[in-house]
C-alpha positions in Angstrom: 0.2 0.1 0.0 2.5 2.5 1.1 4.6 1.6 -2.5 1.7 2.1 -4.4 1.3 5.3 -2.6 4.6 6.3 -3.7 4.6 4.8 -7.0 1.7 7.2 -7.8 3.3 10.4 -6.4 1.6 11.0 -3.1 4.2 10.3 -0.9 6.6 12.6 0.6 9.9 10.2 0.7 11.8 13.0 2.1 9.7 13.5 5.3 9.3 9.8 5.5 13.2 9.0 5.7 13.4 12.1 8.6 10.9 10.8 10.4 12.5 7.0 10.3 16.1 8.0 10.5 16.4 7.3 13.8 14.4 3.9 14.1 16.7 2.7 10.7 19.8 3.9 12.6 20.1 6.0 9.5 23.8 7.9 9.1 23.6 11.6 7.7 25.2 10.1 4.5 23.0 7.0 4.4 19.9 9.4 4.6 21.4 11.5 1.6 21.9 8.2 -0.6 18.6 6.8 0.2 17.2 10.1 -0.9 19.0 10.1 -4.3 17.5 5.9 -4.2 14.2 7.3 -3.9 14.4 10.2 -6.8 15.9 7.7 -9.3 13.2 5.2 -8.3 10.5 8.1 -8.9 11.6 8.4 -12.0 11.5 4.6 -12.8 15.4 4.6 -13.2 16.5 1.6 -11.1 20.1 0.5 -12.0 22.9 1.0 -9.4 26.0 2.8 -10.1 27.8 3.9 -7.3 30.0 6.4 -10.0 26.2 8.3 -11.0 25.2 8.3 -6.9 29.1 9.8 -6.6 28.6 12.4 -9.1 25.1 13.5 -7.9 26.5 13.3 -4.5 29.5 14.3 -4.2 31.1 11.5 -2.2 34.1 9.4 -3.0 33.1 6.0 -5.2 34.5 3.8 -2.5 32.2 5.6 0.4 29.0 5.3 -1.5 29.8 1.4 -1.9 30.2 1.4 1.7 26.8 3.3 2.3 25.0 1.5 -0.4 26.1 -1.9 1.3 25.2 -0.5 4.4 21.7 0.1 3.7 21.7 -3.4 2.2 22.8 -4.9 5.6 20.1 -2.8 7.3 17.7 -4.6 5.1 16.7 -0.9 3.4 17.2 -1.9 0.4 18.0 -4.9 -1.8 20.3 -5.4 -4.6 19.4 -7.9 -7.5 21.7 -8.8 -10.8 19.7 -7.7 -14.1 20.7 -8.9 -17.6 20.4 -5.6 -20.0 19.6 -5.6 -23.5 22.9 -5.5 -24.4 23.3 -8.9 -22.7 25.4 -7.3 -20.0 24.7 -7.8 -16.3 24.2 -4.8 -14.0 23.1 -4.3 -10.6 19.5 -3.0 -10.0 17.9 -1.8 -6.4 14.4 -1.9 -5.2 13.0 0.1 -2.0 10.8 -2.6 -1.4 12.7 -3.6 1.8 12.1 -0.1 3.2 8.4 0.1 2.6 7.8 -3.3 3.8 9.7 -2.1 7.3 7.6 1.1 7.1 4.4 -1.1 6.8 5.2 -3.2 9.5 5.9 -0.1 11.9 2.7 1.4 11.1 0.6 -1.7 11.4 2.3 -2.4 15.0 1.8 1.0 16.0 -1.8 0.9 15.1 -2.6 -2.4 16.9 -0.6 -0.4 20.1 -3.3 2.6 19.6 -6.1 -0.1 19.1 -5.2 -1.9 22.4 -4.3 1.3 24.4 -8.0 2.3 23.4 -9.4 -0.8 24.5 -7.8 -0.9 28.0 -9.0 2.6 28.2 -12.6 1.4 27.5 -12.3 -1.6 29.9 -10.7 0.6 32.5 -14.0 3.2 32.6 -16.6 0.1 32.0 -14.9 -1.4 35.6 -15.2 2.0 37.1 -18.6 2.1 35.8 -19.8 -1.6 36.9 -18.4 -1.1 40.3 -20.1 2.5 40.6 -23.4 1.3 39.6 -22.7 -2.1 41.5 -21.8 -0.4 44.5 -18.7 -2.8 45.2 -15.3 -3.7 43.9 -15.3 -6.1 41.5 -13.2 -9.3 42.0 -10.1 -10.9 39.7 -12.5 -13.5 38.3 -15.1 -10.5 37.5 -12.4 -8.6 35.6 -11.3 -11.8 33.6 -15.0 -12.3 32.2 -15.0 -8.4 31.4 -11.9 -8.6 29.5 -13.2 -11.2 27.4 -16.4 -9.3 26.2 -14.5 -7.2 23.2 -12.7 -10.8 22.3 -16.0 -12.4 21.8 -17.3 -9.0 19.8 -19.4 -7.7 22.5 -19.8 -3.9 21.6 -20.0 -1.0 24.6 -23.3 -0.5 23.8 -24.3 -3.8 24.1 -22.6 -4.0 27.4 -24.1 -0.9 28.8 -27.7 -2.3 27.6 -27.1 -5.6 29.4 -26.1 -3.4 32.4 -29.0 -1.9 32.7 -31.0 -5.2 32.3 -29.2 -6.3 35.1 -29.8 -3.3 37.3 -33.6 -3.4 36.5 -33.9 -7.1 37.5 -31.6 -6.2 41.2 -28.6 -8.8 39.8 -25.8 -6.5 40.1 -23.0 -8.7 39.4 -20.9 -9.5 36.5 -21.9 -12.9 35.9 -25.5 -11.8 35.5 -24.2 -9.2 33.0 -22.3 -12.0 31.0 -25.4 -14.4 31.0 -27.6 -11.7 29.4 -24.5 -10.8 26.9 -24.6 -14.8 25.8 -28.3 -15.2 25.7 -29.8 -15.4 22.2 -32.7 -13.4 23.0 -30.2 -10.5 23.7 -31.0 -8.2 20.6 -28.5 -5.7 19.4 -30.9 -2.4 19.6 -30.7 -0.3 22.3 -34.4 -1.3 23.5 -35.7 -4.4 24.5 -39.1 -4.9 24.3 -41.2 -6.7 26.9 -41.3 -9.9 24.9 -37.6 -10.0 24.8 -37.8 -9.0 28.4 -39.9 -12.2 29.2 -37.4 -14.4 27.4 -34.5 -12.7 29.2 -36.1 -13.1 32.7 -37.2 -16.9 31.8 -33.6 -17.8 30.6 -31.9 -16.3 33.7 -34.3 -17.2 36.2 -35.9 -13.9 37.1 
C-alpha cells in the first residue's frame, strides 16, 4: 500500500526518511544516498551505479559503495542482478524492504493504539460497573469483562446488558455476562417486553 502511494506520487519520501532515520539507525550520509535512490526510483530508474551516485552526492565512489552496502545490510534496500538489452549484467536496486519496514511499523503502531484504546475503555467500564454495583470487582469478574471485547460485544451492548441486570436487581458481572450470551439478547438499544420476558425466563428472574 505504501509502495503504491509512492509509485502514484502521493508519498513525501523525504519526510518519511527523516521521521524514521533514528528508528532505522541511519547516518546522515545514508540518508543522502537513500534520498537519491528514492529520487531515481521515482523516475523509474533502478540501475545501481556507485559512480552515478558519487557524482550526484559529491561522495567518493568507495564511500558510496560502503553506504549502499550498509543500507543493504540494514535491510532497507535489496540489490539484484539483471541482464540488460546488450546482454551485459548490471545491478538494480529495489526499495521494497524499506516500504515493508514502514508498513510493519505502522501496523504495529495501529495495533498498539487499538490495544490502548481497548484498555482505556475497559478501565472506564470497570469504574462504571463498580459505581453502579456499588462494590469492587473480583479478579474473576475482571477476567470475564476482558473477554467481552474479544468475543465481539460492543460497549453499547454491554451498557444495555448492565441496565437489564440493574432493572432485575442482579448487580453482578456473571449476570451481565449471562445476558450478553443469551440468544434472546438483541442488538438494538431498546428491549421490548417480549424479549424481556424471554430474558427473565432464561436467566431465572
